[in-house]
N, C-alpha and C positions, 0 to 999 in steps of 0.2 A: 504494500500499499504506499503511501504517499512519503510514511516514516522510513520506506526502505532507502539504502544508498542508490542512487540512480546511478554513481559511476560503476557499481557494480551489476547492475541489471543490464544498461544498454552498451556497457563497455568503454574502448577506448574511443570510439567515434563520438558520443554522445560528451566525453570527457573533453575531447578537443573543442568541440562545439560550444559547452560551459566555460572552457578558457578563453576563448576569443571573446563570447560575449561579457566576460567580466572587465574586460579591457575596453569596453565603449563607454564613453561617457556619460550616455543616456541610460544606461543599465536596463536597456529594454529586453525581456525574454522572447524568443521566438518559438511558439508551440506549432505542433502540428495541427492539422485541420481534423478535427473528430470523425474518427472512423477510416482516417487515411494516412495511416500510420507509414511511413518508408518502409521499402524490403530490408533495407540494411538496420535500420532499427527494430523491425520485427524479427530477423534473424537472431539479433543481440538479445531480444527479451525470451529468447525460446532456448539459452544456453544456460548450464548448469550455473548454480549462485549459491551464496552462503550469507545467511543473516542471523546474528547472534549463536556463531557457534553450530549453526543447522545448515546441511545443505538441502537445496531443493533442485529437481529436476522437472523441468517444463516438459509437459507430454501431450500428444498429439490427442485429438479425438474425433469422434464422428458423430451427427447426429444422432439422436437417442440415447446417447451415455447418461448415465445420471451419478449422482454423489450424494449422499445424505450426511449432515452435521450442523453444525452450530453458527447462524448469521449474526452479525453485527453489524452496524451502519457507521459512518462518520459524516461530519458534515460543515459547519460553518469554520472550525478550526482550519480546514485544510482549502477552502473553497477560495480558486485562481490560483494554486499553487501547482506544481507540476505533477504530473502521473508519471507511471515509469513507463510509457510509451511516447512521453512526450507531450500528451495534450495537455490542454489546462483543465483542473478539476471545477466543475460545475456543481454545486451540490443538487441543482434543482433538475439536472438530467438524469437519464436512468440509465448509470453504468455502476461498475462494481471492481473490487480487486480479486482477485484468485491467485492462489501462490505457484500453479502450474500449467492453466489451461491458457492456450494460446490469446494473443491479445486482439481483440473485434471478435470474439464467439459470441455468439447471441445466446442467453441461459434465462428458462424461467425458472423463477425462484418461488417455490409453494411453503409457505409457512405452514408446517404441518401440527402447529398448536390451535390455528384459528381458521384455518382453511384459503386465505387469502394468497394471492400469489400476484407477480407481475414480470416483467421480462426487462431484462438488462443486458447492456454491452461492458464487455471485461476491457478495461482500459489500465489497469492497475496490480500492482503485485501487494499481497497481503492475503488475510492479515496474520499476521505472525505472534499467533496466540495460542497455543495447545488447544486443541479441538474444535479450532473453527475453522470453517472452510471456504467461509466468504464473507465481504465485507461491504455493504451496499450504500449507493448515495443517501444522502437524505431524502431525495422525493420517493427513491425506491422503497427504501428503509419505512418510509411513513407508509408507504401505499402497504406493506406489510405487515402495519402494526409494532414496528419496532421503536418507532418514538415513544411508545409508552411501556416497553417490556425491555428493550434494551436491548436484550437477543433471546433468539427463539432458534428451535429446532427447524432445518430447512431440508426440502429435497432439488437439487439442481435438477434440471435436464436438458441437453445442449439443443437448442432448434437452429443453428446456422452459424456461418461464417462472415468475416468481413463485413461486419454490420447489417447481415441480410438475414432474416427467417427463412429456411427452406420449408417451400409448398411444393409437394411432387404434384407432377399433372396428372390427366387422367391415364396416360400411355404408360408411365411411370409405376403408379398404383397397380393397373393392371397386370404390369410387367413385373410386379414386386422388384424394382429396381434397388439396386443397395444404396444406403443413405450416403450422403457425400461425406467425406472429410477433407480436413484441413490438407491444403496442396503439400505434397512432400519433396524434397529435393532428391537427388539420386545419390546423395552421400552415405555412405554407411560405414560399418565396422566389422570385419573380418573376425569373429571370436572363436573360431575352432574350424579345424580341417580334418576328417575320419575317411579311414578306408573303407569304414562296416557302416550302414546307415543308422545301425541303434545309436551309436555314439552321436551321430547328428542329432537325432530327435530328441536323445536326453538332455543336449544342450540347447536346443533349440525351446524346450519347454522350460528350462532353468531361466533364460532371457527374455521368455513370454512373460514370466512372472515379475521377474525384477524391472522391466522395462514398461511393462502395463499396456503395450501396445502390441499383443500378439499378432496381428494381420502383417505387421512388419519385421517379423523375427522368420527369415526364411531360408528355405536349405535350396543350393544349387549343385546339381551334380556335373561333374567334370571327370574326363577320360586324361588320366596322366601313366604315362609307360604302359600303356594298354589294359590298365586298370582303374576303376572306378573310384574317385575322390568327391567326398562331401563336404561342401562346405557352409558353415551358418552365418546367415550377414544379419545383423541389425541395421534396418534402413529406416531414413527418415530423419536425418541429422539436416540442419539446416545452412551447414558450411563444415569445411573441412576442421576448424576450430573446435567446433561445439562435438564433433565426433571424438578428437583429440582429447577432448574434456571427460568424455564419456569413458574412453580407454584410462585415463588417469584415476577419474573416480573410482573406478571398479577395480583397479590393479590388474587389469587383464592383460597377464603375460602372452607375448605373440601376437595380441590382437593388431592390425595396422586398420587403417583409413582407406578405403575403398571408393569408385566411382566407375561403375558397369558402363 
């Protein structure tokens, strides 16, 4: 959330930007347009980061994914300040902070204690409080009744991306089309290579669990020296740097970045 150290979230690009701004006599801060985060800033906000000694791994999600936990809200103390994706926080807009879901993901937040719900767009990181899964803007929090209770148990449901709610066409409904997910790059990490497929399957299951993106942990079969070789890849990183962070954070011996 806004308390998050932005230099950690958005990396060197944002740090350079802030340094250049600090040298301006006008002291004006240039924010990104709501819902239009730059590609570089978006990739930066999907990198692994640490806050208060804890490591967080932003993850890709698809429409229909859910999460339950405690919601809080933040308001006037942060109004007008910069969010983690470079926007100006507007307490009257329907936005929210989430620790790991991608920026500009559209989310339905349902208050499980009173049945009220609202839709928000993620544009910030947080809340960095144990047990809390989302921090709603003042407007969204008030719609949920959080202005009276402070916190509440909620259910989150992914509705769409890039600031838009996914509404399947009649043809997509008829064909039972797979719901969309965040567009992934072609950067990946090879986490293992095996002569027997059973070894690859065990490794795939392991990384499916720890990355929470099972459809992007894949096995590719090659022929080397006339014999099969099964390589296990974790796909979907926004950059080579993000993939390297994944290797370092998990201590993957022999892991390396790939780009098929």
